[in-house]
C-alpha positions as CSV (number, residue, x, y, z in Angstrom):
1,M,85.6,74.1,116.7
2,A,87.3,71.1,118.2
3,L,89.0,73.3,120.8
4,I,85.7,74.6,122.1
5,D,83.5,71.5,121.6
6,K,84.6,69.0,124.3
7,S,82.6,66.2,122.6
8,D,84.6,66.6,119.4
9,R,86.8,63.6,118.8
10,F,89.8,65.9,118.2
11,H,89.3,68.1,121.3
12,H,92.2,66.7,123.3
13,W,94.6,66.9,120.4
14,T,93.5,70.4,119.6
15,T,94.0,71.6,123.2
16,E,97.5,70.2,123.2
17,I,98.3,71.9,119.9
18,W,96.8,75.1,121.2
19,K,99.4,75.2,124.0
20,T,102.2,75.2,121.5
21,I,101.2,77.9,119.0
22,A,101.9,81.6,119.0
23,I,99.1,84.1,119.6
24,P,97.5,85.8,117.9
25,L,95.9,83.4,115.4
26,F,94.7,85.0,112.1
27,T,91.4,84.1,110.4
28,C,88.7,85.7,108.3
29,E,85.0,86.5,108.8
30,A,84.0,83.5,106.6
31,V,85.6,81.1,109.0
32,I,84.2,82.8,112.1
33,S,80.7,82.6,110.5
34,E,81.2,78.9,109.7
35,T,82.5,78.2,113.1
36,C,79.7,79.9,114.9
37,F,77.2,78.0,112.8
38,L,78.8,74.7,113.6
39,L,78.9,75.5,117.3
40,R,75.3,76.7,117.4
41,R,74.2,73.6,119.4
42,T,77.3,73.6,121.7
43,Y,76.4,75.4,124.9
44,G,78.6,78.6,125.1
45,G,80.3,77.7,121.8
46,Q,79.5,80.9,119.9
47,D,80.3,83.0,123.0
48,A,83.7,81.4,123.2
49,V,84.5,82.3,119.6
50,I,83.4,85.9,120.2
51,N,85.4,86.1,123.4
52,L,88.6,84.8,121.7
53,L,88.1,87.6,119.1
54,K,87.4,90.3,121.8
55,A,90.6,89.2,123.7
56,G,92.7,89.4,120.5
57,V,93.6,85.8,120.7
58,I,92.1,85.4,117.2
59,Q,92.3,88.4,114.9
60,I,90.7,89.1,111.5
61,S,93.5,89.5,109.1
62,F,91.8,89.5,105.7
63,S,90.1,91.9,103.4
64,L,87.9,90.3,100.8
65,S,87.7,93.4,98.8
66,E,91.4,93.3,98.3
67,D,91.6,89.6,97.5
68,L,88.3,88.9,95.8
69,E,89.8,88.0,92.4
70,A,92.3,85.6,94.0
71,V,89.6,84.0,96.1
72,G,87.4,83.5,93.0
73,N,90.4,82.1,91.1
74,L,91.0,79.5,93.9
75,M,87.4,78.5,94.0
76,E,87.5,78.0,90.2
77,K,90.8,76.1,90.3
78,Y,89.4,73.7,93.0
79,K,85.8,73.5,91.8
80,S,86.1,69.7,91.5
81,V,86.7,69.4,95.2
82,P,84.7,71.8,95.6
83,M,86.4,74.5,97.6
84,S,84.2,76.4,100.0
85,F,84.4,80.2,100.2
86,A,85.9,80.0,103.7
87,D,88.6,77.6,102.5
88,A,89.4,79.8,99.6
89,C,89.8,82.8,102.0
90,L,92.1,80.8,104.2
91,V,94.3,79.6,101.3
92,R,94.5,83.2,100.1
93,M,95.5,84.3,103.6
94,S,98.2,81.7,103.8
95,E,99.6,83.0,100.5
96,S,99.6,86.6,101.8
97,I,101.1,86.1,105.2
98,A,104.7,85.0,104.9
99,G,105.6,81.9,106.9
100,S,102.0,81.2,107.8
101,T,100.6,77.7,108.4
102,V,96.9,76.7,108.2
103,L,95.8,74.8,111.3
104,T,92.7,72.8,110.3
105,L,91.2,69.4,110.5
106,D,89.5,69.8,107.1
107,R,90.8,67.0,104.8
108,D,90.4,69.2,101.7
109,F,93.5,71.0,102.8
110,R,95.5,67.9,101.8
111,I,94.6,68.9,98.3
112,Y,94.9,72.7,98.3
113,R,98.2,74.3,97.6
114,K,99.2,77.9,98.1
115,N,100.8,80.0,95.3
């Protein structure tokens, strides 16, 4: 979101990081949904997300049906935080993709641990 929303206080930092990371980036539908919702008032924000997907810059690399139990277990483990569904999917993705790193500004990821 900070990459697309120029008014976001982390926009400049995010654009600098963006230049250094390998494409494609992997995510899940839950994060796309959450991002589009948060960008609903940013002119062209949702279109930018969809265009990144169309261009293959961002790819959906998650199957909830295959990882439903693990996602549920993560949400149960971190229910005191509480862990959102999208966050649980990202943590599960990071467990499944060797050498992966989660790029986020979400402070809860200081608490979450993979595996």
